[in-house]
C-alpha positions, 0 to 999 in steps of 0.5 A: 377347495378341492381339485381333481388330479387331471384339473391340477395337472393342466393347472400346474402347466399354467401356474407361475410358481412363486415359492415350492415347499416340499413338507419335511415330513413328506406329506406333500408339496406346497405350491404358491403363486399370486393368487393361491396357494396349491397343497398336493398330498402325496402317497409313499412313493411320492405321487399326488393323490389329492389336491386343493388350494387356499385362498393366500395371495402374493406368497414370498416364503414358506417354513415349517415352525414345528410339526403342527404349525406352518408360517407363510410370508406375504408381500401385502398381508404379513405373516400367515400361520396355519396349523399343519392338520388344517393344510393337509387334512382338508379342513376349513382355513383358520388362519392367524395373521400377524401384521403391522398392527401386532408390531411387525415393521412392514405388512410386506415380508421377504422371507420367514425362517425358523429359528428355534422352538416356537420362533420365527425370524421375519425379514422384511423391511427390518430383520425381526424376531417373533415369538410365537409362545407370546406373538411378541415382535423383537427387531434384530441388529444383524451388525451389517450395512444392510442399509446401504447393502440390503437383503435380497428376497427369499435368500435367507436360510437357516443352518446349524444355529447359522443365519445365511442371507444373500446380500445385494453385494456378497453374502453373510452368515450370523451366528444366531446366538449373537443376534442382539436385539435394537430399536425399531426403524422409522417409516423413513430413515436418514442413512448417510450425509455427503459434503465437499471439503474442497474443490475435489475433495468429498466427505461421507459420514454415515448415519448408524441405522440403530440409533436411541431416540431419546438422544438427537444424532449431531453432525459437526461440519467445517465452516467450509462444508456448508454444502451437505447433501443427505441421503434417506430410504423406507428400505421398500427398495422395490418401489423407491420409485413410487415415494414421495418424501417430505422434508424441512428445516425446522429452524426455517420454518413448518412448511413441509417439501417433497422429492421423489429423489432419495436424498436433498442438497443444501448449500450456502448455509450459514454457520449454525445449528439445523434440524433437518427432518423427514418423513414418508406422510407428514400427518404420521408422527414417526418421522427421522431427524438429525441435527447439523452443527456448521461451526464457525471459522476460527476468526468468528469463534467465541475465543475470537469474540472474546480476543476482538472485545479486549482488543476493542476495549484496549483501541478504546482505552488508548483512544481515551489515554491519548485524548487526554494527553491531546487535550493536555498538549493542546492545553500546553500549545495555547499556553506557548502560544500566549507565551510566544505572543508574549515574547512576540510583542516584547521583542516588539517593544524592546526593539521599537524603544531601542530605534529611537535612541539608535537614531540619535547615535547613527545621525551624530555618526554620519556627520562626524564621519563627513567632517575634517575634524577627525583623521587616522586612527580617529577617523577608523574608530568612527568607521568601527562605530557606524558599522557596528550601529548599522549591524545593531540597526539590522538586527532591530529590523529583524526584530520588528520584522520577523519578530526575532524568527532568526531561525527560519531555515527557508531563509538561509542565503547560501554563497560562497565566502571568505573566512578570513575576510569575515573574521578580520572585519570582526576583529576591526569591529571589536578593536576598540573592546580589544583595546579597553581590556589590552586583550590581543587577539592571535589570528593567522589567515589560513590560505589553505582553508580560507573559503567555505559555503554558508549564510554570511550574517548567520556565521558572523553572528554565531563568531560574534556571539563567541567572541563576546564571551571570550572577550567577557571572561578573559582576564585583563592583558590576557590572549584569544587565539583564533584559528581555523582547524580541522573537524576531525583533530576536534572529534578525537580529543576526549574532553570536548563537549559536542552540542552534535556529534553527527552530522552528515557532512564534512565539516571545517572548524573555527576555534575561539580559545580564551585564557580566563577563568574557564567553566566548572565542569558541572556547568558546561552541559547548561552554558548553550541553555537560554537565559542560563549565567554561570554566575548570576551576581558577577555576568550581565547580560540576558544570558542568551549568546550562547543560545543563539550561537548553537541555533545558528550554527545547527541552522547551517547544518553544523556542530559546535563543542567547546573544552573547558576547565575550571581556570584552564580557560574555554576553547569553541569550535564552530563547525560548519560545512564547506561544500555547497552540496550540505545545502539546498539549490534554492538557498544559494542565491549567488553562486560565486565560487572560484572555479565558476568565476574563473570560467566566466571571466576567461576569455573564450574563442568565440563571443557570443552576439548580442544585441541589446535594445535599451532606451535607457543611457545609463542602463544601457551602459551598465549592461554593456559594461557587465556583459562586454567581457563575455560577449560582442554586445551591439545596443541600440535605442528602439524597435525600428533600429532593432529590426534595420540592424537584424535585417544585415546581420545575425546575433545569437541573442536578443535583449529588449526592454519591454517599453520602447519608444512608439512600439513595445518590445513584445511587437520586437519579438513577435516580428522575430518570430514570424522571419524564417531566418530570425524565429530560432533566436533567443529573446529576453524581455526586461519590463518594469512592473508585472505583464500578462505574459500568458497573452505572448506565450505563442511568441516564445518569449524566452526569458522574461526578467523583472526590475530591479534588474539581477546582473547575475541572473541576467548572465545565467540565463544568457550563458543557457540560452546562447548554449542553447542556441549553439544546440539548435543547430543540431535540428538543422542536422536532424532534418539534413540527416534524414532528408532521405527517408523523408518524402519532399511533400512531408519534409516541411512537417518534419522541419516543422516538427524540429522547430516546436520542439526546439522552440519550447524545449525549456516548457514542460508543459509542451507534449504530444497533445500540445505538439499534435495541437499546434501542427493542426494533426491528430496524435494518431496521424502524428504517431505514424509519421513520427514513427516512419521517419525517426523511428520513435513516437512522439514521447520518445523522440521528445525525451531523447531530444531533451537529453541530448540538449541537457546533456550538452549543457552538462559537459559544458560545466556551466550550469548547475543540475537544477538549472539543466533540468528546468532549461530541459523542459523537466518539473523537477531535478530528481524526475530529470536524474532518474530519466538521465540515468536509466538512457546514459547509466550514470547520474547527471553529475557524472556525465564528463565519465562518458567523453 
């Protein structure tokens, strides 16, 4: 289309030129706007002489391939090729187009540059090389990160075989000879993955654009990196806000999801393999994909699973092994039960068979003992026979009633024993046997080691069994030595054989030595086995004596030892603890140590006054006789007489029979508790049968003792309650000391708190709830008042009061720690000892160190 120069001048003033290209042969200018290509032909002086325009729109770049051909880049129709003759001669517009149908990556081409004879470099969505001889397009790898740093439109320039491009960040020069071809990009390309490795740690993985389609790109992530953010692009940077991308995870289904962003985020993916696919059009197969592998944690790897399987198999095998052993053990236990039942039945049968002839022995002996025919030595021999028949009768009773269970640890009855007396009594029992064999026993009592703690029956039986063997294996007219020795003496003997070498307590020893034929060293370790006999031909008896002696000594926390040799005699020693601490508190039945007895029998400066209400004359006489050495006892017969005397004088303790003429002892207790002057006096109730004591709990009976009455237990309770009564006066002292800080209208409430605490001091269940309930006020009100008066919470005040009372009882040295603990309202001695040490810094046994 021809345009006059005048029109061209006015037109050029209105054109917004995008591209101006000067012909290298000085033939003129090529000017392009959004709609047309304007051609200005110039003369030798460079002045325009003719103008025309071609219908080519949206031109982005112009380049001459050779003298014959122009290449024109457009933003919507690819590359246009037009001959120079057609441009400058004014002929028709024959144009050859290179578009996507010809292999162009995109119809949008930003720049076109000559690269040599018949070759062009096209800069569009990708950089491609066009061979004009064959019209073949090759994708070029520029070895730059142009995915994240794109080439600016129209910035390409070729100079001396160096290709220059302006990038979004800087520029790059590339040697044209070193450019390598590569695979074409997809319509939508995955460019990178971002993951969070920790709370503030991020990791970015770049995905190369030049990837081989035949090999799937695979990315491995740690199990903590299960929140990948995947980036992608279509390289059309000018229209990215208009794009809609389609994506999916193939393993989750065929449905596509859409987004207008150039990224998508996933979270909490489980370990496994995921195929992520993205494209601009699901109908087009030209999509990009990547395989994301989230590795499992180390404890769920295949190797770990193999390890777990191995452990499981080992556990199953172990369970099977133990189950088989358990089945065998159960069969063995059943067999042992049958054997034990057989033995029990056997012992019961034997015991019953023995009782018949035993009764025929005991009855004539009793008649002979009461006869006046025998006197002197004969009478003494009858006494020995009677004592041993009584002992035999006791053993038979144990066989019948306990199935020969003489080794029951819980049935130990520990008391303070006189060893010299026990051994002396045993020698009297064996006097006739010793006389028949003409054996002399040498025993010299030891005044320095004459007492120990233990079970009298257990210790006596063990000594008798050892002495039986000593007599059996001693030669006629021989000697047996019995002495009390120190434990260390035997521990130092190398030739002594010990059944137990390590014992946790200090021991004393009772040595029994014979001078008979001795024991073969090869058999010495077997003599304590049950039913073992040294010589089965000459020995008679079942062979159980030493076995029973061993078990009895072990039961008493002791040890047994033997030293012997062939024809050298044998020495046995029974080692037993001589201190009370070796035994449990509940095993000590009578606390009769010399220290305690001397304290009890000593006359006190002040003897507590006791009122005894007892209608039975014999029991009243017996109690007065037992208690008058330490107390001033006043006795009455009934409730009316007790009320009359209580109105005239005061007592430190009241002991009453439950069944009294006209009224019972509980009625008397209720009258005392309702009397303001007598309500703090301790009260002991004695009854001949069980009564419903819980019905009278609020009457504050301090102790309830049943019949037959244990006088020692009564004395212990009297000592505890009289000392408690002395301590009760401290309630008055506390009250008077706090008068200044308590208002007159509140003083009565404070006095009730002290009184209730004193009366329930030994009740471990009496706490803050019980105190507030008895007073009829809420826990909150009680908390505020006691904090104000005593500077302590109710719980702290109760504990402090109980500990102060316990400390006074301990300083008196009259009571054991467990008695003090229970009397002070603590559930267990262990808990009491811990609380006591927390307050005073010492154990209860060390309380006198604070004085």
